[in-house]
N, C-alpha and C positions, 0 to 999 in steps of 0.2 A: 808464335805470335809475339810481336814486339811489346815491350813493357807499356802498360797503360792502354786506355781506350781512347780513341780519337773522338772528336766532337760528334761525328756521324754515328759511331757505335753507341755513344752515350745517349744520343737522341733516340736511336732505335730501341735501346734497352728500356728507356723510360716509356716509350710508346706502347710496348707490349704489356706494360703495367703488371709485372709479376708479384708485386708487393712492395715492401720497403726497400729502397735502393740507396746505398751509401757509396759514393765514389772515393777512392784513395783512402779507404778505412784502415787505420793502424791495427794490425792483427795482434800486436802486443796487448791490446785491451780485450782480446777475444780468446786468449789461450791461458791455460792454468799456470804456465811457467812465465807468462808475461813477456814473451819474446816474439818478434816477427815484424817484417816490413809490411808495407801497405798492400791491401787487396785492391786490384783495379776496380772491382765492384763487389760490395758485400750485399747480398740480396736475401731477405727473409721472405720466402714464398708463402702465399696464403693457403693454398690447397693443391691437390693433385693436378688440377687443370692448369694452374699457374706454373707449377713445376714442369709440366709437360711442355708448355710454351717456352719457358726459359731454356730448357735443355735443347729444344729445337733451334732457338736463336743462337745458342752457343755453338752448335754444330755448323750452322750456316756461317757464323762469323769466325769460325776456327778459334774460338776462345776456350782455353782450358778451364774446366770447372771442377771444383772440389765441393762435395757435400760434407758438412761438418756438424757435430753435435755441440757439446759444451767446450770442446777444445782441451780436454784434460790430458790427452795423450798425444798432443800435436805439437810439433816444432816447425814453425814457419820460417823460411829463409829470410835473411836480412834484406835481400834484394826484392822481397815481396812475392806476390802470387797473383794469378789471374782472377777469375770470378769465383767467389766463395758463396756457397748456398747454405742457408740455414732454414730449417723447417719450422713453419709457423704453427699457430695454435691448433689448426685443424689436424695436425699430425701428432698432437699430444693427447688425443682421446684414449681413455682406458675404459674398457667395458667387459662385462661378462659376455661370453660368446655362446650362443645356443648350440646344442649338440648336432642339430641338423639345420636344414633350410637352404636359402639361396647362397651360392658361392660366388666370389668375384670372377670376373672375366678370365677365362683360361683354366678354371678349376673343373675337375671332373664331376663334382656333385656334392652332396651333403656330407657332413662330418659326423663321425660317431665317436663318442668318448667311452673309454673303458670304465667299468664300475670303479667307483672311488676316485675318479678324476674330475677336475673342473677346468673349463677352458676360459682363458682370459685373452682378449685381443687388445694389443697395445700399439699405438702409432709409433713410428720410428723416432718421432720427436719427443715422445714422452720421457720425462726424467726418471731415472732408475729409482730415485727416492719416492716418486709419486706412485710408481708401480708397486714398490714394496709396501707403501702405506695402504694401497688398495687391497693387497693380499692380507695385510695384518688386520684391517677392519673386518674382513670377511672370513678370517681364519683359514686362509689358503697358504699351504706350505710348499716350498721348493726353491725359493729365491733368497732365503735368509742370509746365505753366505755372501751376498752382494751388499749387505748393509754397510753404509759408510763410503761406498764407492761413488764418485761423481759420474756424470755422463748421462747419455740418453740410450734408449733401447737400440736404435740404429747404430750408434757409435759402439755400444757394448758388443753387438753382434759382429761388427766389422773388425773390432780389435781383439775379440776373444776375451773380454773382461771376466775376471774372476779367477783365472789361473787354476791352480791345483785345488782351490777351495770350492770349486763347483760353480762354473760360470753360467751365464744366461743360456748358452746353447744346450745345456742339459735339460732345460724345460721346454725347448722349442718344438711345437707340433708342425708349424709351417711358417714360411716367410712370404710376404707379398712384396714384389718389387715392380718398379716401372721400367719397362724394357726400352732399348734404344729406338724401338719403333713406336713408342708411346702407348704400349699396352700394359694393363695391369695383369700380372701373372702371379698366381699363388702356387708356391712350390712346396710339396710335402717334405717332411724331415728326411725321409729315406732318399730323396733326390738332392739333398743339400750336402755340400762338402765343407765340413768343419775341420780345421786344422789348428795347430798351435798358434797360428797367426790370426785366427778368427775365421769367419765365414768367407768362403770364396765367392765373390760377387762378380758376375760377368762384366767385362769392361763396358762402361757407359750405363749400366743398370743402377737404379737407386732404390734402396730398401725404403718402403713406405709404412710397413706394419709387420707385426709378428703375432702369431697365435701361440699361447703358452699353455702347457698342461700342468696344472698344480694339484696338490693333494689336499683334501679337506682335513682341517685340524681345528684348532681353537685360536681365537685372537690372543689369548694369554700365552699359549705355547709358541706361536709364531713370533709374538712380540719379544718374548724372552730370548729366543734364538737370535733374533735380529740384534738385540741389545748386546748380546755376548759377542757376536761377530763384529759389530761396530766398535766395541771396546778393544778387542784384539787388534783391529786395524788402526785405531786411533793411537794405540801405544807404540806403534812402529812407524809413525808418519811425522815429518817436520811440521811444526805449527807456526802460524803467523807469517809465513813467507810465500813468495811465488815459487812454485816448484812443480816438478813432474815426476811421477812414480812409475814403477814398472818399466824402467828405461830399457832393460834387457829381458828377454824371455827366459823363464826358468827352464833349464834343460829337462828333457823328458825323464832322465834318470839322474840320481845323485843330488848334490847340494843345489838349493835354489840360487839364483844368480846373486842375490844380495849377500848370501853367506859366503860365496866365493870371493866377492869383492872385499868383504870385511876380513876374511882370513888373510888376504894379501896386504892388509893394513892400509887400505885405500880410503877409508872413511875420512872425510875432511879435506882431502886434496882438492886443489882448485887450479883452474886456468882462468886468469883474469876474473871476470864476474861470475863464472860458473863453478860450483862446488859440489862434490859428493857429500850428501848429508851425513852428519855425525850420528843421526838417529837411525838411519837405514841405508845400507850400501847401495840399494837399487833406486835411490831417489837422487835427482839433480836439483840443486837449489840455485835460483837466480838471486845473487847477493845484491843486485842493483846495477843496472846498466849492462848486464850480460847480453851477449849477442848469440845468435844461432851458431856462428863459427866457434865461439868459445865452447859451447856445449858439444859440438861435433868433435872438436879437438880433444876434449876431456873424454868423450866416449871412445875415441880411437885409442887414447892412452890406456884406458881401463881394459879395453878389449885386447890390446897387445900384451899387457901384463898378465891377464888371465890365460892367454894362449901360451906364453913363454914359461910362466912360473907355476901354473896349475894344470896345464894341459886341457883347459876348458875353452871351447869356442863359444863365446857369447854372441847371441844374435839380437839385433836391435828389435825392440818392441815399440819404442817411441817412434811415431810416424813422422818422417821428415818430408816436408812438401814445399813447393815453391821453387824459386830461381836460386838453387843451391850453388854456392861457389866454395869448393873445399880445397 
């Protein structure tokens, strides 16, 4: 699809009324690192029905669509991107889920919790911080290692947030997604494919909710564990700057990616406006005016040094999207 939406496409998009629509929206304002060209359209959908209609319009119009959370692990190309979809308030609901009862379309039946487990259903647009607060208030344990991480439930699942510290996937009982045929499908954990790069979501499907299995504890114990995890994370993150963390995935064995980068003496190196943080080797900082190309060149340089000098093959974790010119 050519860059931008013509007048007819814009009119059609407004006519289906999926929610808030912003044309030519700068993605630099929507990502943690503060980089990115314009989205042809940035759409915050109201609910599942609005999402269903928007995705159908994108298919008819051959418009490339990206569903994003808070943009913490996203690098948008300088040349921009097509249609970006954000999930509205209806996707932010967090609630205790009964052990049995009606199941969404496509599910085989009721659900049974094992003794000592509690089920929580969270929309894909729910902020991780809000899910953690929900668990803390009710004394539900299992997600404390995520304290201090930005993002949403859907984004965390797709990106495998948490790493070695115990990510959201460890608590997942099922995931509900909207299929390319417009059906809601709940998929049990045993049928899901979680890898180092996050949940494998079929092309064109969109995560709308997840059911989590948590363990009863006490608000005091859950709170203390969350505060400890948040403090550890805060001590190794740059402050007061636009930045992206977890740029490379930690190898399954051996040193974490950040330690490899630091051992090579690469903290603080820069290419124009992009710099490897002095605080943590696996963070890239936007020093002001950095472009996606700056970040990509810096990543290429670090990856090459790690391969040649440490024998380590670093794999990108930062998700690069849009009209990339490398």
